C-alpha positions in Angstrom: 240.4 189.8 45.3 236.7 189.0 45.5 235.2 186.6 42.9 232.9 187.7 40.1 229.1 188.0 40.3 226.6 186.9 37.7 223.3 188.6 38.0 220.2 187.4 36.0 217.4 189.8 36.3 213.8 189.2 35.1 215.0 187.2 32.1 212.4 186.4 29.5 213.5 184.2 26.5 211.5 183.1 23.5 212.2 180.5 20.7 210.4 181.2 17.4 207.8 183.3 19.3 207.2 180.7 22.1 207.9 182.1 25.5 210.2 179.7 27.4 211.6 181.8 30.2 209.2 184.1 32.0 211.2 186.2 34.4 214.2 184.3 35.9 216.0 186.0 38.7 219.3 184.5 40.0 222.5 185.8 41.5 225.7 183.6 41.6 228.7 184.9 43.4 232.3 183.7 43.4 232.7 180.9 45.9 229.0 179.8 45.5 227.7 176.6 43.9 224.1 176.8 42.8 222.0 173.9 41.5 219.0 174.4 39.2 216.5 171.5 39.1 213.1 171.1 37.6 210.9 168.9 35.4 211.6 168.5 31.7 210.7 171.5 29.6 210.9 174.1 32.3 213.6 176.1 30.6 216.8 175.0 32.4 218.9 174.4 29.3 217.3 177.5 27.7 218.7 179.6 30.6 222.2 178.3 30.0 222.1 178.8 26.2 220.6 182.3 26.5 223.2 183.5 28.9 226.0 182.3 26.6 224.4 183.9 23.5 223.0 181.0 21.4 221.4 182.7 18.4 218.3 180.5 18.5 217.2 182.2 21.8 215.6 185.6 21.7 215.9 187.8 24.9 212.6 189.6 25.0 213.0 191.2 28.4 215.5 191.4 31.3 219.2 191.7 31.9 222.3 189.6 32.6 225.3 191.2 34.2 228.8 189.9 34.9 230.5 192.2 37.5 228.1 195.0 36.4 228.9 194.5 32.6 226.0 193.9 30.3 226.5 190.3 29.1 223.7 190.6 26.5 225.6 193.3 24.7 228.7 191.0 24.3 229.4 188.7 21.4 229.6 185.0 22.2 233.4 185.0 22.2 233.5 188.1 24.4 231.3 186.4 27.0 233.8 183.5 27.2 236.8 185.9 27.4 235.0 187.9 30.1 235.0 184.7 32.3 231.8 182.8 31.5 232.0 179.1 30.7 229.3 176.7 29.4 229.7 173.0 30.0 227.4 171.6 27.3 224.9 168.8 27.6 225.8 167.7 24.1 229.4 168.9 23.3 230.1 169.5 19.6 232.6 167.7 17.5 235.2 169.8 15.8 237.2 168.0 13.1 240.7 169.2 12.3 241.3 170.8 15.7 243.0 168.8 18.3 241.9 168.9 21.9 245.3 170.2 22.9 245.3 173.1 20.3 241.7 174.0 21.3 242.6 174.2 24.9 245.8 176.3 24.4 243.9 178.7 22.1 241.1 179.0 24.6 243.5 179.8 27.5 245.4 182.4 25.4 242.1 184.1 24.3 241.7 185.2 27.9 245.2 186.5 28.3 246.7 189.7 27.1 248.8 189.8 23.9 252.4 189.0 24.8 251.3 187.1 27.9 250.4 183.9 26.2 250.9 180.7 28.2 254.3 179.0 27.3 254.2 175.7 25.6 256.0 174.0 28.5 253.7 175.4 31.2 250.6 174.5 29.1 251.8 170.9 28.6 252.6 170.5 32.3 249.1 171.9 33.3 247.3 169.8 30.8 249.1 166.6 31.7 248.4 167.2 35.4 244.7 167.7 34.6 244.5 164.7 32.3 246.0 162.6 35.2 243.6 164.1 37.7 240.6 163.3 35.5 241.9 159.8 34.6 241.9 160.7 30.9 244.2 158.9 28.4 246.9 161.4 27.4 246.4 160.3 23.7 243.0 162.1 23.8 244.8 165.5 23.8 246.0 164.8 20.2 242.6 163.6 18.9 240.2 166.0 17.2 238.0 167.7 19.7 235.2 165.3 20.7 235.4 163.4 17.4 234.7 159.8 18.1 234.5 160.4 21.8 232.1 158.4 23.9 229.6 160.3 26.0 231.7 159.9 29.1 234.8 161.1 27.3 233.0 164.2 26.1 231.9 165.1 29.6 235.4 164.6 31.1 236.7 166.7 28.3 234.3 169.5 29.3 235.7 169.4 32.8 239.3 169.3 31.4 238.5 172.5 29.6 237.0 174.0 32.8 240.1 173.1 34.8 242.5 174.6 32.3 240.6 177.7 31.2 239.7 178.7 34.8 236.6 180.8 34.2 235.1 183.1 36.9 231.6 181.6 36.5 230.8 178.2 35.0 227.4 177.0 33.8 227.2 173.2 33.7 224.2 172.0 31.7 223.4 168.4 32.7 227.1 167.5 32.9 226.0 164.3 34.6 223.7 163.0 31.9 224.8 159.6 30.5 227.6 159.1 33.0 228.1 155.8 34.9 228.9 156.1 38.6 232.7 155.9 38.1 232.7 158.7 35.5 230.3 160.7 37.7 232.8 160.6 40.6 235.7 161.7 38.4 233.7 164.6 36.8 232.6 165.7 40.3 236.1 165.5 41.6 237.3 167.9 38.8 234.5 170.4 39.6 235.1 170.3 43.3 238.9 170.9 42.8 238.0 174.4 41.4 236.0 175.4 44.4 237.3 178.6 45.9 236.2 182.2 46.5 237.1 183.2 42.9 234.9 180.6 41.2 231.2 180.4 41.0 229.2 177.6 39.5 225.6 177.1 38.2 224.8 173.4 37.9 221.8 172.4 35.9 220.7 168.8 36.7 217.7 166.5 36.9 219.2 164.3 39.6 220.2 164.4 43.2 222.9 161.8 42.5 225.3 164.5 41.2 224.6 166.6 44.3 225.8 163.7 46.5 229.3 164.5 45.2 229.0 168.3 44.6 227.3 169.9 47.6 225.5 173.1 46.4 225.1 176.2 48.6 221.7 176.8 47.1 219.2 174.8 45.2 216.6 176.4 42.9 213.5 174.8 41.4 212.4 176.0 37.9 208.8 175.4 36.7 207.3 176.8 33.6 210.0 179.3 33.0 210.6 180.7 36.4 212.4 180.0 39.7 209.6 179.1 42.0 211.5 177.8 45.1 215.0 178.1 46.5 216.6 176.4 49.5 219.7 174.5 50.6 220.9 171.0 49.8 218.0 169.5 51.7 215.6 170.8 49.0 217.3 168.6 46.3 217.0 165.5 48.6 213.3 166.1 49.1 212.8 166.4 45.4 214.5 163.1 44.9 212.3 161.5 47.5 209.0 163.1 46.7 209.1 164.6 43.2 207.7 168.0 42.3 204.0 167.6 43.0 204.4 169.0 46.6 205.8 172.2 45.2 203.0 172.6 42.8 200.5 172.1 45.6 202.4 174.3 48.0 202.6 177.2 45.6 199.3 176.7 43.8 201.0 176.1 40.4 198.5 174.9 37.8 199.6 172.5 35.1 199.0 174.9 32.2 200.1 178.2 33.6 202.3 179.5 36.4 200.1 180.9 39.1 201.4 181.5 42.6 199.5 182.2 45.7 200.1 185.5 47.4 
């Protein structure tokens, strides 16, 4: 069975009338890891939030399809059940709901009625994932993200990713605030999922994450569009030289996006 395909076509997104995305085009297929990089304020996190249906973001033009189905016509929970996953830059705290209960409910939300995961199988899978990510098992009985450190929240996002097993994951700066040890563990969890049925869009500022998760493709966003794509070597050049060479190469002005023919 071939993996799913997420198609983003000419996506324009505004916030309170301000145009943030100005025609993003990307296709992520099962088995592919894509990285999106770019300076602050270029729309990277807006792209993630808009795909997942955050109400603050208004889609003014363009389409998003998951296996040919119109994602923009789905409610937020329908997008998750269809196989999309967002690893958030700032995970929310949910008081009164344990991490364990949240995970089991999320898994069952993607299964047919009558085919819910058994308690014993869930506990076994969760314990294995907790061990793999070097997470204290007591965390499963704590309220979701409540009182968690930044590193614990990010590991918890990857714990969710490993147990829910989405078709396409969007990871929004999953590396921010992590020390090198936590970064290695988080990367290990993401890499464990790598197969033909799992596609991943990784939004990051830094090459350091890509030292541990090798992307198939790297895309550079500037002023609301993807302006350049390449392989892993592109991220290494950005780390060494910054973004000015891209602006010069493509004739991108500071105030508006203008590309040479």
